Backbone bond lengths (Angstrom), bond angles and torsions (degrees), N, CA, C in turn:
res aa  C-N    CA-C-N  psi(-1)  N-CA   C-N-CA  omega(-1)  CA-C   N-CA-C  phi
1 M - - - 1.447 - - 1.524 109.95 -
2 S 1.301 115.03 152.61 1.458 118.94 178.97 1.525 109.53 -84.22
3 G 1.320 115.79 163.31 1.453 120.91 -177.67 1.517 113.23 -77.67
4 K 1.358 117.75 -18.56 1.466 120.41 -177.96 1.521 110.71 -85.36
5 A 1.317 115.72 140.46 1.459 120.25 174.85 1.521 108.00 -83.68
6 K 1.324 116.91 134.51 1.447 121.08 -178.93 1.531 109.55 -85.85
7 S 1.314 115.70 137.39 1.458 120.96 178.93 1.526 109.79 -68.62
8 K 1.329 116.18 142.70 1.464 120.10 179.83 1.526 111.34 -75.02
9 T 1.329 117.38 -26.63 1.456 120.28 -179.86 1.520 109.53 -106.86
10 D 1.315 115.77 142.99 1.455 121.07 178.30 1.522 107.95 -88.13
11 V 1.322 115.98 101.12 1.467 121.22 -173.87 1.516 110.93 -65.05
12 A 1.325 117.89 -38.16 1.466 120.74 -179.74 1.521 110.85 -63.98
13 A 1.313 117.59 -39.71 1.464 120.44 178.95 1.525 110.82 -68.41
14 R 1.331 117.03 -36.56 1.466 119.96 178.73 1.514 111.49 -65.80
15 T 1.328 118.09 -43.91 1.462 120.11 179.74 1.521 110.73 -68.78
16 G 1.320 117.78 -33.62 1.459 120.39 176.52 1.506 111.62 -64.71
17 A 1.324 117.61 -38.46 1.462 121.65 178.63 1.520 111.05 -68.66
18 K 1.337 117.14 -33.90 1.465 120.18 179.68 1.524 111.17 -69.71
19 T 1.328 117.57 -38.15 1.463 120.26 -177.18 1.520 112.30 -78.56
20 Q 1.334 117.22 -20.73 1.451 120.43 179.73 1.529 109.38 -70.77
21 A 1.330 116.51 132.58 1.465 120.60 -178.38 1.515 110.24 -73.87
22 R 1.331 116.05 137.22 1.453 120.39 175.63 1.534 107.99 -83.98
23 L 1.321 115.52 132.27 1.453 120.34 -176.89 1.526 110.15 -112.19
24 C 1.324 115.14 147.23 1.458 121.75 179.86 1.525 109.88 -69.97
25 S 1.340 116.24 140.58 1.456 119.75 -179.40 1.528 112.17 -76.56
26 S 1.341 118.01 -22.39 1.465 119.20 -177.63 1.527 113.30 -93.98
27 C 1.346 118.30 -40.81 1.470 118.53 -176.86 1.529 113.04 -111.65
28 G 1.336 118.70 -19.00 1.456 121.17 177.69 1.520 114.68 87.40
29 N 1.329 117.72 1.61 1.465 121.02 178.41 1.521 110.83 -82.34
30 K 1.339 115.50 164.28 1.459 120.96 177.20 1.526 109.63 -69.11
31 I 1.330 116.51 139.05 1.463 121.46 179.74 1.531 108.90 -91.75
32 D 1.324 116.63 125.15 1.459 121.80 175.46 1.520 108.68 -98.29
33 V 1.329 116.94 131.42 1.459 121.44 178.93 1.521 107.68 -106.42
34 V 1.338 116.09 123.47 1.463 121.46 -179.04 1.517 109.45 -128.18
35 M 1.322 116.16 157.60 1.455 120.67 175.60 1.519 108.33 -95.03
36 A 1.326 116.01 124.85 1.462 121.72 178.79 1.520 108.41 -110.13
37 V 1.334 115.83 139.94 1.461 121.60 178.68 1.523 107.43 -114.95
38 S 1.325 116.07 123.54 1.463 120.79 179.94 1.529 109.62 -76.92
39 P 1.329 117.94 165.95 1.471 120.38 178.31 1.533 113.19 -59.59
40 T 1.324 117.43 -25.59 1.463 120.01 179.20 1.524 112.15 -82.93
41 G 1.335 117.03 -7.28 1.453 120.99 177.10 1.522 114.43 100.54
42 K 1.325 117.54 1.97 1.458 120.68 179.63 1.527 109.74 -78.04
43 K 1.322 115.94 131.13 1.460 121.06 -179.32 1.526 109.26 -96.80
44 S 1.326 116.00 142.49 1.457 120.79 176.45 1.520 109.22 -148.74
45 M 1.333 115.29 150.14 1.455 120.61 177.10 1.526 107.61 -91.58
46 R 1.331 116.94 130.79 1.458 121.33 -179.10 1.511 109.56 -121.99
47 R 1.315 115.19 143.22 1.469 121.45 176.11 1.520 108.38 -98.43
48 L 1.322 116.02 120.14 1.461 120.20 -179.36 1.525 108.74 -106.29
49 C 1.302 115.67 126.45 1.449 119.58 178.56 1.520 109.13 -150.65
50 C 1.317 117.36 -75.26 1.452 122.10 -175.90 1.526 112.10 -84.82
51 E 1.331 117.61 -7.06 1.458 120.32 -179.39 1.523 110.29 -70.38
52 V 1.306 116.32 147.52 1.463 120.24 -179.69 1.508 109.17 -109.56
């Protein structure tokens, strides 16, 4: 065995997944995630893609 301990998570695969664009299943466009604030002040994350 080697002297180095192997990481349990593959860091290169994780960063590759983060940089890959998420695509919509219905139209195929890139999904934009934005924070929306309701009139009452509640914050929520929304995915914008097919909305006009």
